[in-house]
N, C-alpha and C positions, 0 to 999 in steps of 0.2 A: 415661578416668578415671571411676570409678564414683561419685564425688561430684558429677559434672556437668562437662561440657566435655571437651576433649581436650588431650593433652600434646604437648610437644616432646621427641623427634621424634614425629610421628604415625606410629606403626609399623603398617603394614597392607598395604603393597604388596609390598615385597621380602623374601623369606625368606632365611635363612642356614643353613648346615649345623649349626652349634652349636644354635641355637634349635629347628630342625626336629627334630633328634634327641631333645632332652629333652621337647619338647611331644608328639611322637608317642608316646614311651615313656609319658608321663603319661596320655595319652588311652587307651592300651592298658590301663593299670591301672584306668582308669575304665570299661572295658568297650567302648571303641571299637576294633574290630579291622579295620575297612575304612576307607580314606581316599579322599576325593574328589580330583579333579584330578590323578590319578596321572601323566598324560602331562606336565602342567605341572611337577609336582614333579621329574620326571626332567630336564626342560629346566633347571630351577633348579639342580640338582646339576651338570649339565654346565657351565653358565655359571660357577658358583662354583669348580669344580675348574679350569676353564680359566683363571680369574682368578688363582688362587694358584700355577699351574704354574711360573711364572718368579720367584716370590717365595719367602720362607722357608716351606717345606712343613712342616706340623705333622702328626705321627702321629695326633693327635686327629681332624683333619679327615677323614683317610682312614678311620679306624675308625668315626667317626659316619656317614660316607657309606655304608659297608657295612651298618651296622645299619638305616639308613633304607631301603636297597634291599631288605633282608630283610623289613622291615615291609610293603613294597609288593609283595612276592612277585616282585621283579625280579632274577633271578639271571644272566641271559645278555645284558645290555646291552653290546654290543661297544664302543661309543664310551666309555662310562663305565669299563668294565673295563680298556680300553686306557689311559685316562688314569690310573686308579688304579695299574696295574702300572708305568707309566712313572715316576710320582712315587715309588712305593713303593721302587723299587731305589735311589733317591737317599738313602734313609734307612738303608741297610744299612752296617754298620760291622764287617767282619771277624768275624762270628760272632754279632752281636747287632744290634739296631735302635735308632736314635736317636729322641729326641722330635721333633727338627727337622733341617733341612738342615745346620745349623752343627755339631751334634753336640758341644756343649760340656760335657755332663753327665759325671759320674763313672760308672764302670762299673756300680755297684749301682743307680743311678737308671735304667738301661736296662731293668731287670726289667719295669716296667710297660709301657713302649713295646714291648718284645719280646713280651710277652703279647698286646698289641693286634695286633702284626704277625702272630703265629701265627693269630689269628682272621681276619685279612685274607687270609693265605695259604690258609686253608681255603675262604674265600668265592671266591677267584679260581681255586681248584683247581690251584694250582701243584704241579708234580710232586714236588718235594722241598724240605723246609724248608732254609733257608740257615744255620740255627743250628748251629754246629759242635759236634761231640761233645766236643772238648777244653774248650770253654767250659762246657758242661753239667757236665763232670767237675770243673772248677775251682769252679764255683758250689756244687756238691754238697759240696765239702770246706770251703767258706768258712763258718766258724762265727762270723764277726764281726758278722753282721747282728743288730741289736736292734730294728729297726723292724718292728712286727707286720705292717704292710701289705706291706712288701717281702718279709718271710718268707712271707707268704701267696702272693704272685705267684711267688716262687722255687719253692715246692712245687707250685703249680698247673702251672707250666711243666714241671717234672720229671715230674709225673704224666702230663702229656699225651704226653711223649716216651718214658715208660717206666711202663706201668701197674702194674708191680711195685714202683715206688718206695715206700719207707717214710719217713714224715716223722720226722726226728730228735726224740727226746724233749725236747730243749732247745727246739726250735721249737714243739712242742705246748704247752709250759708258757708260753711267751711269748704265744702267741695266746690261750690260755684266760685268762691274766691280763689281757690287753688287753680282752677282751669283758666280763669281770667288773667291771673298773674303769670301763669306759664306762657300764655300766648302773647303777653305784652313784653316779655324779656327780649333783649337784643342778642343774648348768648344762649344758644340752644343746649338742651340736655335731653338726649333721646329717652332716658328713663322717665323724666318728668313728662315728656310728650306721651309716652305709653301709658303712664298713670292717668293722664288727662283723658285719653281715649277710653279707658276703663270706666272712669267716672262719668264721661259723657253719655255712655249707654244707660247708666242709671238715671242721669238727669233727664234724658229723653223719655224714659219710662214714666217719670212723674211730670213730664211736660214743663220742665223748668228752663228758664232762659239763662244763657251764658254767652260770652263773646266767642265769635267764630275766629279761627286762626287767620291772621292777616297774610297777605301775599309774601311778605318778607320771610315768614317761616319756611315756606316752600322754596323760596330763592336760596335761603341759607342751606337747606337740605341738598338742593341740587349743587350748590357751590362746594359742598363737602363730600360729594360722591367721588370715589376713587376711580382710577382708570380701568380697574377690573369690574366696575359697576357696583361694588359694594360700599359699605360704610363701616367706620369704626365706632364702637359704642360711645367713645368719648368725642367723636366727630373729628378728631385729629389723629392721624396715624393710619396704618394699613388696615384693610378690611378684616372684620371678624364676623362670625356667624350671628351673634346676638345683635350687634349694631345694625347689620344688614337687615335682619328680620324686623327690628323695631322701626327702621326708616321705611321699609316697604309697607308695613302694616299701617303706618300713619298716612302715607301717600294713597294707599288703596282705600282707606276709610273716607277720604275726601275726594275720591275719584280723580286723582291727579296722575299724570303720565309718569311712568318709570323710565327715565332716560338710561341709555346704555343697557337696556333690558336683555338684549341678545347676548352680549358678552358676559353679563352677570349670570344669566341662565347657564351658559357654557362653563363658566368658572365654578359655579356651585355643583353642577353635575360632574365636573372633573374630579371632585373630592369624594366621590363614592368609591369605596374600596372593594376589593374582591370578596369581602365578607358581607357586602350589601349595605353596610353602614356608611356613614359620612364622618369625615375627620375635620379637625380644625382648619379653617381657611386662612388664619393669620400667617403671613409669610415672614420668615426670619432672614438671617444673613445668607448671601450666596454661598453655595457649597460646591467645590470642585468634585468632591466625592459623590454627592448626589447627582450632579450633572453628568458625571462619567457613567455612573450606573444606569441612569435613565437612558442615556444615549446608546449604551451597549445593548440593553434589552430592546429598545425601540428598533435599532438597526437589525437585530436578529429576526424580529417579527415583521420587519418591513414597514414599521410605522414611522411617520415623519414627526419629529418633535416640534413643538411650537417655537416660533421666534428664533430660528436657527441662525439667521444673520446677526441678530442682536447678541446671541450667545457667543458666536464666533468673535464678534467685535469686542465683547467683554473679556474673553480669554486672551485676545491679543494685547489688550490693555493691561491685564493682570501680569502676564509673563514679562512685560517690560519693567515691572516694578518688583519682581520677585528676587529675594535674596536666597538663592538655592542652597547655600551652605547651612542655613539655620533650619531648614525643613527636615522633618523626619522622613524615614524611608517610605512609609505608607502614603503620605501626602504626595511625595515626589512621584511615586508609581501612578497614582490616580491622575496627576497633572499630565504626565507624559502620555499615558494611555488616552486621555481626553484630547490632547493636541494631535496625536496620531489619528484619532477617529475623525476629528474635524479638519484634517489635512492642513494643519498649521505647522509651519517649519519649527523644529525643535532647536532652540538656541545652542550654540556650541558650548557656552558656559554651563548649560544644564547637563550636557553629556559628560563634561569633565567633572562636574560636581557629583553626579551619581556614581562615577567610577571611584572617586575618593570616598564617597559616602559608604560604598559597599565594603571597602577595606576597613574603615573605622568601625562599622557595625559588626564585622566578623571579629575584629580585635577586641571589642567590648562585649562580645558574646550576646549581642542583641539579634538573635537569629530570626525573630519574627519580621522585623523590619528589613533584615538582610534578604529574607525570602521575597518580600515585595520588590525590593530593588533588583534582585537577580531576575525576577519575572519580567520586569519592564525592560531590563537590559537585553534580554533575549528577544523581547517583542520588537525592539528597534535595531536588532543586529549589532549591538555593541559587545565587544569581546569581554567575557567574564573570566577573571583570573582563576586559575586552578587552585583549589584550597588543599593545604596539607594538614588535614585534620584526621586524627585517628579516632574514629567513633568509639572503638572499644575502650579507649582510655577515658572517654567522657561519659561512658554509659551510666556509671553509678552516681555521677554528679548532676545529671539532668532529670527533671521531671518529665511527665508525659508530653506536655505541650512544647517545652523547649527542645526536647528530642525530636518531636514531630517537625518543628520549624527548621531545625538543623538538617534533618534528612530531606525536607522539601527544598531547602537552599542548595544542598549538594546535588539533588536530583536535577535541578535546573542548570546548574553550572557545570556538572560533570556526571558521568555515569557512576552509580554506586553499586556495591556488590549485593547479590541476593542474600548473602550471609548477614550483612548489616541489617537489611530489612527484616529478615527472618528473626533475628535476635530482638529487634524492636517489637515485632508482632507478637512474639511469645511473652516478652516482659510486660507489655502494656495491652495484652489481649482484652482485659476487662474494660480499660479506659477507651479503647477503640470502639468496642461495642456500645458503651454508654454515650459516646459522642457522635454516633452516626446520625443523630437527628440534627446535628449542626451542619448546615451546608458549607460553611467555611472549612470545617474539618474534612468534610467529604472531598472538597476541592484539593486540599493538600495531600490527602491520602491517594487520590487519583494521580497526582503528579509523581508521587513516590512510586506507586505501583507501576506506572508506565515506564518510568526511566530505569527502574530496577528489573523490569521484566519478571516481576514476582506476582503471581496470580492469587496468592492467598488473601491479599487485601483487595477484595473484589466488592465494589459497592454498586454494581449495576442494578441489582434488584432493589436495593434501598433507594437509589436515585429515581428509579421508575415509580416507586411508591410516592416519593416526594413530589414528582411531577404530577401524578394523579391527584395528590392532595391539593395542589394548587388549582388544578382544573375543577375539582369537585368541591373545593373550599372545605375540606374536612378539618383544616386548621388554618390559621391566619399566617401568611408569610409577609415579612417586611421586605423592603427594597433590598437590603443587604443579603437576605436569604435568597431572594429571587435571582440576584446577580450571581451568587456563587453556585446555585443550582445550574444556571445557564452556562457558567464557565466550566463546570464539571461535565455537563452534557456535551459541550463543544470538544473538550479533551477526549472524551470517550469515542466521539464520532470521527476523530482524526486517525484512529487506529487503522 
């Protein structure tokens, strides 16, 4: 968030096909023609395609994937091309292509997906198009279309399969009328502007006259550009990747300057994740948790987070309005850790509240949130009451995670016996092994292991593999995972 702090979700690790397509196309329009982390981007595409293979396949996903590969100059990737072709055939419907696996649209709605399919066929170098001649002939005779965009795609397809195709005069009139009406409106619609651009290319091909966009169109575009340099698809609201691309495409087509281009380029590039893909740029509400996690990670690696003064001012404003008594333990822990990191004085009422909160959480056996609260109490040197809990009495009544949270809480607040940890390790040996891929569990196990001086719960090797996975991007890590891997690493290095 450019006004300070970070949002939920904190988008920065995992890319998706949709966002990657639009952000890459936007960066190209801003003059970026080479992309970093090409190998990782390919892996991201493989993972995303494999994930949707057994779900409802969308033509958009396949079309965007092809465009991303073209941007990367990757035309002969056997694994991806095989996945594309395998899913592509599932969208075929006796002479045309569906938008999705279910194929519920009417025939005329298939024009756009069939156009996309023709582009995919070209990319995959399929020997012969599956679009049947009788379907082309029927569409050619169909004069019922009145939607200018569908008329455009119909004629583009017919031109592609027959270069001598002549657009009917009725179609030309509808398209010219659409462009003229779009440019005469006082309220902009980025999707209409984009359709007009597509139609204009066809009108230029036939040397047809149409009205040029007036200056007010560009003035309205500039007026609706956000502070981060992007646009919302509806022109009102925070930037999103599709709106940004559509606005940039329109400005570029008419050789108009892109204002705030530097900050826009930085903002778009900031959304490339460790998997080489890009993620959604729309920002949601401010999040203490995301802000804290980003700050902890950035400080550890010596990076300076953006707009720190604004973030600090925002935090000061927030804590003046907080009702500490109604917050859960996890939220309190993140707020206190964030205030400490930004060197903001922790209010007395906050300290009193967390002491009372700790007692209530233990009384109600909410050990997970008690773990968070005890962690932050130790962090700011607030005395943690000794607990009179007989773990043996509770052993049969607690599942793996509740037992884990209780041991973690006891480990922070007081030393626990090696016997208690050994019993836990033996009872939940299988659960521990199955959860070692979860960095949050690793962090708690490390707390228990250290405070009990019990070496059988040793996750050093697994942690090192997790760190290597982040470095080599063998798997995608989210912000939460990265945060707890870092916390575990810090604990192990304090020994």
